[in-house]
Structures are given as C-alpha cells and as structure tokens.
C-alpha positions as CSV (number, residue, x, y, z in Angstrom):
1,X,16.6,165.3,53.6
2,X,18.2,164.6,50.3
3,X,18.8,161.7,48.0
4,X,22.1,160.1,48.7
5,X,24.7,160.5,46.0
6,X,24.5,157.8,43.5
7,X,27.2,155.1,43.3
8,X,26.3,154.2,39.8
9,X,28.1,155.4,36.7
10,X,27.5,158.9,35.5
11,X,24.2,159.2,33.8
12,X,22.9,155.9,35.3
13,X,19.4,156.0,36.6
14,X,19.0,156.1,40.4
15,X,16.4,153.6,41.6
16,X,14.9,152.5,44.9
17,X,17.2,149.4,44.7
18,X,20.3,151.6,44.3
19,X,19.2,153.8,47.2
20,X,18.6,150.8,49.4
21,X,22.0,149.4,48.7
22,X,23.7,152.7,49.3
23,X,22.0,152.8,52.7
24,X,23.6,149.4,53.6
25,X,20.5,147.4,53.4
26,X,21.6,143.8,53.6
27,X,20.3,140.5,52.2
28,X,20.3,137.1,53.7
29,X,19.8,136.3,57.3
30,X,21.0,139.8,58.4
31,X,18.2,141.3,56.4
32,X,15.6,139.5,58.4
33,X,16.3,141.7,61.4
34,X,15.5,144.8,59.3
35,X,12.4,143.3,57.7
36,X,10.8,141.3,60.4
37,X,7.2,142.2,59.4
38,X,7.7,141.2,55.7
39,X,9.5,138.0,56.8
40,X,6.7,136.8,59.1
41,X,4.0,137.7,56.5
42,X,5.9,135.9,53.8
43,X,6.5,132.9,56.0
44,X,2.8,132.7,56.7
45,X,1.8,133.1,53.1
46,X,4.3,130.2,52.3
47,X,2.0,127.8,54.1
48,X,0.8,127.1,50.5
49,X,4.2,125.7,49.8
50,X,3.8,123.5,52.9
51,X,0.6,122.1,51.4
52,X,2.2,121.7,48.0
53,X,5.0,119.6,49.4
54,X,2.8,117.5,51.7
55,X,0.6,116.6,48.8
56,X,3.6,115.5,46.8
57,X,4.9,113.1,49.4
58,X,1.8,111.8,51.2
59,X,0.5,109.5,48.5
60,X,3.9,107.7,48.0
61,X,3.8,106.7,51.6
62,X,0.2,105.4,51.4
63,X,0.9,103.3,48.3
64,X,3.3,101.0,50.2
65,X,1.1,100.5,53.3
66,X,-0.5,97.1,53.8
67,X,-3.9,98.4,54.7
68,X,-4.1,100.8,51.8
69,X,-3.2,98.0,49.4
70,X,-6.0,95.9,50.9
71,X,-8.5,98.8,50.8
72,X,-7.7,99.8,47.2
73,X,-6.3,96.7,45.4
74,X,-7.5,97.9,41.9
75,X,-5.4,101.1,42.3
76,X,-2.2,99.6,43.8
77,X,-2.3,96.6,41.5
78,X,-2.3,98.7,38.3
79,X,0.6,101.0,37.3
80,X,-1.8,103.0,35.2
81,X,-4.2,103.5,38.1
82,X,-1.3,104.4,40.4
83,X,-0.1,106.9,37.9
84,X,-3.5,108.5,37.7
85,X,-4.0,108.7,41.4
86,X,-0.7,110.5,41.7
87,X,-1.0,112.6,38.6
88,X,-4.6,113.8,39.0
89,X,-3.3,116.1,41.7
90,X,-1.1,117.8,39.1
91,X,-4.0,118.0,36.6
92,X,-6.0,119.9,39.3
93,X,-2.9,121.9,40.0
94,X,-2.5,122.9,36.4
95,X,-6.1,124.2,36.3
96,X,-5.7,126.0,39.7
97,X,-2.4,127.7,38.6
98,X,-3.7,128.8,35.3
99,X,-7.0,130.2,36.6
100,X,-5.1,132.0,39.4
101,X,-3.7,134.5,36.9
102,X,-7.2,136.1,36.4
103,X,-8.5,135.5,39.9
104,X,-5.5,137.3,41.4
105,X,-6.3,140.4,39.4
106,X,-10.0,140.3,39.8
107,X,-10.3,139.4,43.5
108,X,-6.7,140.3,44.7
109,X,-3.7,138.2,45.6
110,X,-4.9,137.9,49.2
111,X,-8.4,136.6,48.5
112,X,-7.1,134.2,45.8
113,X,-4.9,132.6,48.4
114,X,-8.0,132.2,50.6
115,X,-9.8,130.4,47.7
116,X,-6.8,128.0,47.3
117,X,-6.8,127.1,51.0
118,X,-10.6,126.3,50.9
119,X,-10.1,124.0,47.9
120,X,-7.4,122.1,49.8
121,X,-9.6,121.8,52.9
122,X,-12.4,120.3,50.8
123,X,-10.1,117.8,49.0
124,X,-8.4,116.8,52.2
125,X,-11.6,115.7,53.9
126,X,-12.7,113.8,50.8
127,X,-9.5,111.9,50.7
128,X,-9.4,111.2,54.4
129,X,-13.0,109.8,54.4
130,X,-12.7,107.8,51.2
131,X,-14.2,104.4,51.1
132,X,-13.7,103.9,47.4
133,X,-11.4,105.1,44.6
134,X,-13.8,107.7,43.4
135,X,-13.6,109.7,46.6
136,X,-9.8,109.5,46.5
137,X,-9.6,110.7,42.9
138,X,-12.0,113.6,43.5
139,X,-10.2,114.6,46.7
140,X,-6.8,114.6,45.0
141,X,-8.2,116.7,42.1
142,X,-9.8,119.3,44.4
143,X,-6.7,119.4,46.5
144,X,-4.7,119.9,43.3
145,X,-6.8,122.9,42.4
146,X,-6.0,124.4,45.8
147,X,-2.3,123.8,45.8
148,X,-2.0,124.9,42.2
149,X,-3.7,128.2,43.0
150,X,-1.4,128.7,46.0
151,X,1.7,127.8,44.0
152,X,1.0,130.6,41.5
153,X,-0.2,133.3,43.9
154,X,2.0,132.6,46.9
155,X,5.4,133.5,45.2
156,X,3.7,136.4,43.4
157,X,2.4,137.8,46.7
158,X,5.7,137.4,48.4
159,X,7.6,139.0,45.5
160,X,5.3,142.1,45.6
161,X,5.7,142.5,49.3
162,X,9.5,142.0,49.4
163,X,12.2,144.6,49.3
164,X,14.5,143.9,46.3
165,X,17.5,142.9,48.4
166,X,15.4,140.2,50.1
167,X,13.1,139.1,47.4
168,X,15.0,135.9,46.5
169,X,15.0,134.9,50.2
170,X,11.3,135.6,50.8
171,X,10.0,134.1,47.6
172,X,12.2,131.0,48.1
173,X,10.5,130.5,51.4
174,X,7.8,128.9,49.2
175,X,10.2,126.2,48.2
176,X,11.6,125.8,51.7
177,X,8.0,125.3,52.9
178,X,7.5,122.8,50.1
179,X,10.5,120.7,51.2
180,X,9.3,120.9,54.8
181,X,5.9,119.6,53.7
182,X,7.5,116.8,51.8
183,X,9.6,115.8,54.8
184,X,6.6,115.9,57.2
185,X,4.5,113.7,54.8
186,X,7.3,111.2,54.7
187,X,7.9,111.0,58.4
188,X,4.2,111.2,59.4
189,X,3.6,108.3,56.9
190,X,6.5,106.4,58.4
191,X,5.1,106.8,61.9
192,X,1.4,106.1,61.1
193,X,2.6,103.0,59.2
194,X,2.8,101.3,62.7
195,X,-0.8,102.0,63.6
196,X,-2.2,98.4,64.0
197,X,1.1,96.9,62.9
198,X,2.8,96.8,59.5
199,X,1.2,93.6,58.3
200,X,-2.3,92.3,57.4
201,X,-3.8,93.6,60.7
202,X,-2.8,97.2,60.0
203,X,-5.5,99.8,60.8
204,X,-6.9,102.0,58.0
205,X,-6.0,104.9,60.3
206,X,-2.4,104.2,59.1
207,X,-3.2,105.9,55.8
208,X,-6.2,108.0,56.8
209,X,-4.3,110.0,59.5
210,X,-1.8,111.6,57.1
211,X,-4.6,112.6,54.8
212,X,-6.5,114.2,57.7
213,X,-3.3,116.1,58.7
214,X,-2.9,117.6,55.2
215,X,-5.9,119.9,55.8
216,X,-4.5,121.5,59.0
217,X,-2.1,123.9,57.3
218,X,-4.8,125.0,54.9
219,X,-7.1,125.8,57.8
220,X,-4.4,127.9,59.5
221,X,-3.6,129.7,56.2
222,X,-7.3,130.5,55.6
223,X,-7.6,132.0,59.1
224,X,-4.4,134.0,58.5
225,X,-5.7,135.5,55.3
226,X,-8.9,136.7,57.1
227,X,-7.2,138.1,60.2
228,X,-3.5,138.8,59.4
229,X,-2.2,139.1,55.8
230,X,-2.3,142.6,54.2
231,X,-3.1,143.4,50.6
232,X,-0.2,143.8,48.2
233,X,0.7,147.5,47.8
234,X,1.1,147.1,44.1
235,X,-2.4,145.6,43.9
236,X,-3.8,148.4,46.0
237,X,-2.4,151.0,43.6
238,X,-3.9,149.3,40.6
239,X,-7.3,149.5,42.4
240,X,-6.9,153.2,43.0
241,X,-6.4,152.8,46.8
242,X,-3.2,154.8,46.8
243,X,-3.2,156.2,50.4
244,X,-3.7,152.7,51.7
245,X,-1.0,151.3,49.4
246,X,1.5,153.9,50.7
247,X,0.7,153.2,54.4
248,X,0.9,149.5,53.8
249,X,4.3,149.9,52.1
250,X,5.5,152.0,55.0
251,X,4.3,149.4,57.5
252,X,6.0,146.6,55.6
253,X,9.3,148.4,55.3
254,X,9.2,149.8,58.9
255,X,10.1,153.3,57.6
256,X,8.6,156.7,58.4
257,X,6.4,158.1,55.7
258,X,8.9,160.9,54.8
259,X,11.7,158.4,54.2
260,X,13.3,159.0,50.7
261,X,13.8,155.3,49.9
262,X,10.2,154.5,50.9
263,X,8.9,157.3,48.7
264,X,11.1,156.3,45.8
265,X,9.9,152.7,45.9
266,X,6.3,153.8,46.2
267,X,6.6,156.2,43.2
268,X,8.4,153.6,41.1
269,X,5.4,151.3,41.6
270,X,2.9,154.1,41.0
271,X,4.6,155.3,37.8
272,X,4.8,151.7,36.4
273,X,1.1,151.2,37.2
274,X,0.2,154.5,35.4
275,X,2.4,153.6,32.4
276,X,0.9,150.1,32.1
277,X,-2.6,151.4,32.3
278,X,-2.0,153.9,29.6
279,X,-0.4,151.3,27.4
280,X,-3.4,149.0,27.9
281,X,-5.8,151.8,27.1
282,X,-3.8,152.5,23.9
283,X,-3.8,148.8,22.8
284,X,-7.4,148.0,23.9
285,X,-9.3,151.3,23.7
286,X,-12.6,149.5,23.5
287,X,-11.9,147.9,26.9
288,X,-10.4,150.8,28.7
289,X,-13.6,152.3,30.1
290,X,-14.3,151.5,33.7
291,X,-17.7,150.2,32.8
292,X,-16.4,147.4,30.7
293,X,-16.4,143.8,31.9
294,X,-13.4,143.1,34.1
295,X,-13.3,139.5,32.8
296,X,-13.0,140.7,29.2
297,X,-10.2,143.0,30.2
298,X,-8.3,140.3,32.0
299,X,-8.7,137.9,29.1
300,X,-7.4,140.6,26.8
301,X,-4.3,140.9,28.9
302,X,-3.5,137.3,28.0
303,X,-3.5,138.3,24.4
304,X,-1.2,141.3,25.4
305,X,1.3,138.8,26.7
306,X,1.9,137.5,23.2
307,X,1.7,140.8,21.3
308,X,5.3,141.8,22.0
309,X,8.5,139.9,21.6
310,X,9.7,141.2,25.0
311,X,6.7,139.7,26.9
312,X,6.8,136.5,24.9
313,X,10.4,136.1,25.8
314,X,9.6,136.3,29.5
315,X,6.7,133.9,29.3
316,X,8.9,131.5,27.4
317,X,11.6,131.7,30.0
318,X,9.1,131.1,32.8
319,X,7.5,128.2,31.1
320,X,10.8,126.6,30.1
321,X,12.4,127.0,33.5
322,X,9.5,125.1,35.0
323,X,9.6,122.6,32.1
324,X,13.3,121.8,32.8
325,X,12.7,121.7,36.6
326,X,10.2,119.0,36.2
327,X,12.1,117.0,33.5
328,X,15.1,117.0,35.8
329,X,13.2,114.0,37.2
330,X,12.7,115.5,40.7
331,X,9.1,114.4,41.1
332,X,9.9,110.9,39.9
333,X,11.8,110.6,43.2
334,X,9.4,112.7,45.4
335,X,6.3,110.8,44.3
336,X,7.7,107.3,44.0
337,X,10.7,107.3,46.3
338,X,9.5,104.3,48.3
339,X,8.7,102.3,45.2
340,X,12.1,103.3,43.6
341,X,14.0,102.3,46.7
342,X,12.3,98.9,46.6
343,X,13.5,98.4,43.1
344,X,17.0,99.1,44.3
345,X,16.9,96.1,46.7
346,X,15.3,97.7,49.8
347,X,12.5,95.2,49.6
348,X,11.2,95.8,53.2
349,X,8.4,98.4,53.1
350,X,9.6,99.8,56.4
351,X,13.2,100.2,55.2
352,X,12.1,101.9,52.0
353,X,9.9,104.3,54.0
354,X,12.9,105.1,56.2
355,X,15.1,105.8,53.2
356,X,12.3,108.0,51.8
357,X,12.2,109.9,55.0
358,X,15.9,110.7,54.6
359,X,15.1,112.2,51.2
360,X,12.8,114.7,53.0
361,X,15.4,115.6,55.5
362,X,18.1,116.2,52.9
363,X,15.7,118.3,50.8
364,X,15.0,120.6,53.7
365,X,18.7,120.9,54.8
366,X,19.9,121.6,51.3
367,X,17.2,124.3,50.7
368,X,18.0,126.3,53.8
369,X,21.4,127.7,52.7
370,X,20.0,128.5,49.3
371,X,17.3,130.7,50.9
372,X,20.1,132.6,52.8
373,X,22.5,133.1,49.8
374,X,20.3,133.4,46.7
375,X,20.3,137.2,46.9
376,X,24.1,137.3,47.2
377,X,25.1,134.5,44.9
378,X,22.3,135.0,42.3
379,X,19.9,132.7,40.6
380,X,22.1,131.5,37.6
381,X,25.1,130.2,39.6
382,X,22.8,128.1,41.8
383,X,21.0,126.7,38.9
384,X,24.1,125.8,37.0
385,X,25.8,124.2,40.0
386,X,22.7,122.2,40.8
387,X,22.4,121.0,37.2
388,X,25.9,119.6,37.2
389,X,25.5,117.8,40.5
390,X,22.1,116.3,39.5
391,X,23.3,115.2,36.1
392,X,26.3,113.4,37.6
393,X,24.2,111.7,40.2
394,X,21.6,110.4,37.7
395,X,24.3,109.0,35.4
396,X,26.0,107.2,38.3
397,X,22.6,105.7,39.4
398,X,21.9,104.6,35.8
399,X,25.3,102.8,35.6
400,X,24.7,101.0,39.0
401,X,21.2,99.9,38.1
402,X,22.3,98.7,34.7
403,X,24.9,96.5,36.2
404,X,23.0,95.2,39.2
405,X,19.2,95.3,38.5
406,X,18.8,91.6,38.1
407,X,20.7,90.5,41.2
408,X,20.3,93.0,44.1
409,X,20.4,90.2,46.6
410,X,24.1,89.8,45.9
411,X,24.8,93.5,45.4
412,X,23.4,95.0,48.6
413,X,26.3,97.6,48.8
414,X,25.6,98.7,45.2
415,X,21.9,99.2,46.1
416,X,22.8,101.4,49.0
417,X,25.3,103.3,46.8
418,X,22.5,104.0,44.3
419,X,20.3,105.2,47.2
420,X,23.2,107.5,48.4
421,X,23.5,109.1,45.0
422,X,19.8,109.7,44.9
423,X,20.2,111.5,48.2
424,X,23.0,113.6,46.6
425,X,20.8,114.3,43.6
426,X,18.1,115.6,46.0
427,X,20.6,117.8,47.8
428,X,21.7,119.4,44.5
429,X,18.0,120.1,43.6
430,X,17.3,121.5,47.1
431,X,19.7,124.4,46.7
432,X,19.2,125.1,43.0
433,X,16.2,124.3,40.9
434,X,13.9,124.1,43.8
435,X,14.0,127.7,45.1
436,X,15.6,129.5,42.1
437,X,12.9,128.5,39.6
438,X,10.0,129.8,41.7
439,X,11.9,133.1,42.4
440,X,12.5,133.7,38.7
441,X,8.9,133.2,37.5
442,X,7.6,135.5,40.3
443,X,9.9,138.4,39.5
444,X,10.6,138.7,35.7
445,X,7.2,140.1,34.5
446,X,6.0,143.7,34.3
447,X,3.1,144.6,36.6
448,X,0.5,144.5,33.8
449,X,1.0,140.8,33.2
450,X,2.8,139.7,36.4
451,X,-0.1,137.6,37.8
452,X,-0.9,136.0,34.5
453,X,2.8,135.4,33.6
454,X,3.5,133.8,37.0
455,X,0.4,131.7,36.6
456,X,1.5,130.5,33.2
457,X,4.9,129.6,34.6
458,X,3.3,127.8,37.5
459,X,0.9,126.0,35.2
460,X,3.8,124.8,33.1
461,X,5.2,123.3,36.3
462,X,2.0,121.5,37.0
463,X,1.3,120.2,33.5
464,X,4.8,118.8,33.1
465,X,4.5,117.5,36.7
466,X,1.4,115.7,35.6
467,X,3.1,114.1,32.6
468,X,6.1,113.0,34.7
469,X,4.0,111.6,37.5
470,X,1.9,109.6,34.9
471,X,4.8,108.1,32.9
472,X,7.2,107.2,35.8
473,X,5.4,104.0,37.0
474,X,5.6,102.3,33.6
475,X,9.2,103.6,33.2
476,X,10.2,102.0,36.5
477,X,8.7,98.7,35.4
478,X,9.8,98.9,31.7
479,X,13.2,100.6,31.2
480,X,14.8,100.5,34.7
481,X,18.2,102.2,34.4
482,X,17.1,104.0,31.2
483,X,14.8,106.2,33.3
484,X,17.7,107.8,35.1
485,X,19.6,108.3,31.9
486,X,16.5,109.9,30.3
487,X,16.3,112.5,33.1
488,X,20.1,113.1,32.9
489,X,19.8,114.1,29.3
490,X,17.1,116.7,30.1
491,X,19.3,118.0,32.9
492,X,22.1,118.6,30.4
493,X,19.7,120.5,28.0
494,X,18.3,122.5,30.9
495,X,21.8,123.6,32.0
496,X,22.5,124.9,28.5
497,X,19.2,126.8,28.5
498,X,20.0,128.5,31.8
499,X,23.5,129.4,30.6
500,X,22.5,131.0,27.3
501,X,19.0,132.4,27.8
502,X,18.3,133.2,31.4
503,X,19.6,136.6,32.7
504,X,20.6,137.3,36.3
505,X,18.0,139.2,38.4
506,X,19.5,139.6,41.9
507,X,19.2,142.9,43.7
508,X,16.8,144.4,41.0
509,X,13.4,145.9,41.8
510,X,10.4,144.4,40.0
511,X,10.2,147.7,38.2
512,X,13.8,147.3,36.8
513,X,13.2,144.0,35.0
514,X,12.6,145.8,31.7
515,X,16.3,146.8,31.8
516,X,17.4,143.3,32.9
517,X,15.6,141.8,29.9
518,X,16.8,144.4,27.5
519,X,13.3,145.5,26.8
520,X,13.0,147.2,23.4
521,X,10.2,149.5,24.2
522,X,9.1,151.7,21.3
523,X,10.2,155.3,21.5
524,X,6.6,156.6,22.1
525,X,6.2,154.1,25.0
526,X,9.6,155.3,26.4
527,X,8.2,158.8,26.3
528,X,5.0,157.6,28.0
529,X,7.0,156.0,30.7
530,X,9.1,159.1,31.3
531,X,5.9,161.2,31.4
532,X,4.4,158.8,34.0
533,X,7.6,159.2,36.2
534,X,7.4,163.0,35.8
535,X,3.7,163.1,36.6
536,X,3.9,161.2,39.9
537,X,6.9,163.2,41.0
538,X,9.5,160.4,40.7
539,X,11.9,162.3,38.5
540,X,11.9,165.3,40.9
541,X,12.5,162.9,43.8
542,X,15.4,161.2,42.1
543,X,17.0,164.5,41.3
544,X,17.0,165.4,44.9
545,X,14.1,167.9,44.8
546,X,12.3,166.4,47.7
547,X,10.0,169.3,48.5
548,X,8.7,169.5,45.0
549,X,7.9,165.8,45.0
550,X,6.5,165.9,48.5
551,X,2.8,166.4,49.1
552,X,1.6,165.0,45.9
553,X,3.4,161.7,46.1
554,X,0.7,159.5,47.5
555,X,-2.4,161.7,47.6
556,X,-2.2,164.2,44.8
557,X,-2.8,162.7,41.3
558,X,-5.1,159.8,40.8
559,X,-4.1,157.2,38.4
560,X,-5.8,157.3,35.1
561,X,-8.5,154.7,35.0
562,X,-8.3,151.8,32.6
563,X,-11.0,150.0,34.3
564,X,-8.9,148.5,37.0
565,X,-10.5,150.3,39.9
566,X,-12.8,147.6,41.2
567,X,-12.7,147.2,44.9
568,X,-10.3,144.6,46.3
C-alpha cells in the first residue's frame, strides 16, 4: 500500500481531503451511495432541524384560528403580546444555543442532543395543554431552549461525522429538515383549522393538535440518541478514547482499518487534538492539570476565542453571517406569513393559511437542490445569488404595497403579485442563506473552540431572530411597505459582507480551515503543530512510509492530557 501521488503543486501539503479527491470520492447525491451510514445518521440527527422549523411555523397558524382567538383574546388582540408569544421561543433558543457550547464539550455532542430533545418534549406538552397564557409562554420558552440547543449541536455533530467532500450536504440537511418542519406546521395547521369548522364553533383541538404533534419528532430523536447515534470520533479523541474513535471513524467511512485515507484522516484529527491541548496548556497552565474543574477550563476556552485575531475573525464571521441571515427578513415571513398575506388583501383566514402553506412547499423544494450542489458550487456563490434574488423581490413587494395598500379591494391582481414575489423571495432564501449559513458556522472553527464557536454563531441567529420576531408585528401595522424596504437594505449590506469577508470552504477538511482563513500562527506554534504531526505518525504516513506509521497510529501514543479526559 502507498499514498497515491499528489495532484497538488510541488511542495504542497498532502491531506486527507486531497487523498479522497484523488481516489474519486464524489460529492452530492452520488456520494450518498458511498457514505450511506453517515447519511442516515446525519439525517436522524437533523430531526432537531425538523423541530426548529415546526416551532417557527406552528404559532403563525394558531394566531389566525377562530378558537385560538377566542381562548386567548388578550394575546391575539395585542401586537406586543403577539410579538412576545412568538419571540419568547427565540429567547429560549438563544439561551439553549449559547449553553450548548459548554454542554457539548462536558457531556459530549450526543448527550447534549438528548438534552435538547427532552426540553422540546417538556415545552410541547405545556403548550398543548395550556388553558391560560402563562402555560403557553412557559411552553414556548422551554421548547426554545431545546431547539436552540439542537440548532447549535446538530450541525456541529454532522460536520464532525461527515467526510469533507460531503460535509456541506450533510450539514445542510439541518436546514432541509427545518424547511420540512415549517411546511408540515403550515399544512397541519391548515388541516386542523377545519376541526369543528372555521367559525365560532371551532374546536380547541384545531390549535391544540399541532402543538401535540410538535413533540413527536423530539421523542423519536431522544430514542435515536439512546439506541442509534454514535459518538463523534473527534470528541472521543479529546476524551482519550482513541481506539474507539478509530473504529467509529472506520465504521462511518465504511473502510478497512488499514486504508490509507482512513488513517490519514484519523491522524489529522489526532494531531490537531494534540496540538490544541498543548496550546491550551501553554496559555492556561494553571488549568491544564486533569484534576482541575472542567467547568473552569471550558469557560477559559471562551476567553481563548478572543485572545487571537484569527479566532476572533472566525467568531465575527459566524456571528455576522447569522446576523445577516435574520435581518434578511426571512422570519418576518415565516412567523407572520398568514398575517402578512391578510394585509395584502387575502382577507379570508382560510386563503391566507393556504398561501402560507405554499410558502412551506417552496421553501422545501428550493432547499433540496442546494443540499445536492453546495459541495460542488460552494458556499459563497449560493449566498451571493440568493442575496440578489431576495433583494429584488423585497424591493418589488415594497413598491406594490406602497401603491396599493389603501385599496386592495380594487387591486386584487396586485395583491397576488406581491404574494408571488414573496414566494420568489422564499425560493431564493431556500437555496442560499438557509443551508449555507449553517454549514459555514459548523465548519470554520478549530477543534479547541469548535463547539463554543458554533454555539456563538447559533446564539447570534437566535438573538437576532428574537429581535426580528418582536419588532415585526408593529412594523406591519405601522410602516407597511417600509418593512420590506428595510429588509432589502440589510440584504444589500449582507451581500457586500459575504463578497469581501467570507472565504470559500468547500472540499476542505475541518483540520484545513487554518489555511483557508490564512491563520497567522506564531512560529513556535507552527513548530508545535509540526511536532504533533510527527509524533502521531502523520508526517511519515503522508510521505508514503506506511509501515513506520502503522502500528502506533491509533493505539501507541496517548494524547497529552490537558484535563479533557473525562468520560463521555
């Protein structure tokens, strides 16, 4: 066995990603047939996205149901209370996403996913059984903690399990699941709206049934975590369980344990873990001993994020990508679609629910091709194309509303034209900002801060989501067409940010992101990194000296402890 000759330029570093590409590993739909195990596991883990999407859509359906209005008049009759009922989910999501960064390190990615599912189950039953507003608000908040946790850990887990040529596809399953959840909530709400009729005699099961259903995916996910999902190999290595990590990686890749690509990928992970642990011990020597509190070490890692310009740049990109995703106005449509369509002249509650259901279908259909091509086309081209389409759609809707908002009765065609351009706006989001933003925040961080960096990015999504959800009801009532123009301006600024500041990351291993971001590691740290690669046998392996790198690869040298060896 030997390392295949490199197709890179002379002197260029051979990596696991390069070896995989040389061996004709393919991305997109064809890659699924070579990575069935990873695909099925990632699909299952993406149930968190299904919950996230369902929670986004379910409340907008309930708000226009006759029985819900009768049961909670104080909420429906106040734009402030409506905004709080919608946005308290995001407040819980912000808390869940931010705390997930530490929990994923202390208790593992897998067990943190379980905790998120349990929060969703609790919140779902509180909402479904609510007889006053307090139960609704509490249920929405607890559900938010759960889906916020899942939104941070799900993409991270999938990114760490995925081979580089399929990482975009597998991580973007989270967004595809989210769009499916939104669509299901819309159409389930449309169907249950007929329970007991659509008028004053409507049954309370019309709005309770969708809230009961929201707990089902969380129950399935919790059972899957217990009986089905493996630990992340990267996580196992940080815990010192190297043999288990190697066997898990071999299982996920479907490769024999002596396969050169498998061993190269394993040693790349192992060398980065060793390097990161040594850097941590150097920066925080008083916390490096294994007896120190793991909570203090994890909090210290947050400080480490902001100690270097390189790490701060990645955190800033993650936070701003999610900032611009939310200020594109997407959740103003997702949360309040039915109400917005009523302001465009679709005064019938049933018709507005139907138009909202179409939003869900378009969102799913537009996301599917993005999942298949994101690893071929790249992240930036999709984001730029989507920004242009969304910007144009918002401007056109603003013009239509400005001209016709006081006389929709005589401008029915214009109202439907505005609805159509909102559908076009949704389609452009579905293939761009929806999947690509979650892929980016899950893949750009080094291992030592990956969970925390991803959680900061996800928490940015939730906090900005909270603000948007809270301000949109008064914007709809107060400025009308100005709301669409407001979001168009943010789309324009977001496109400029992507163009000038966000690098392309397709087909790169997670361990190669330092190169992608032009990391200016100090010379002594470069020497430490080279020493780590030498020590685990990666340099020998990449030079084709397979025998020398053989027996010690996954059972010889233990990683130096920096206190990260608690059991998973």
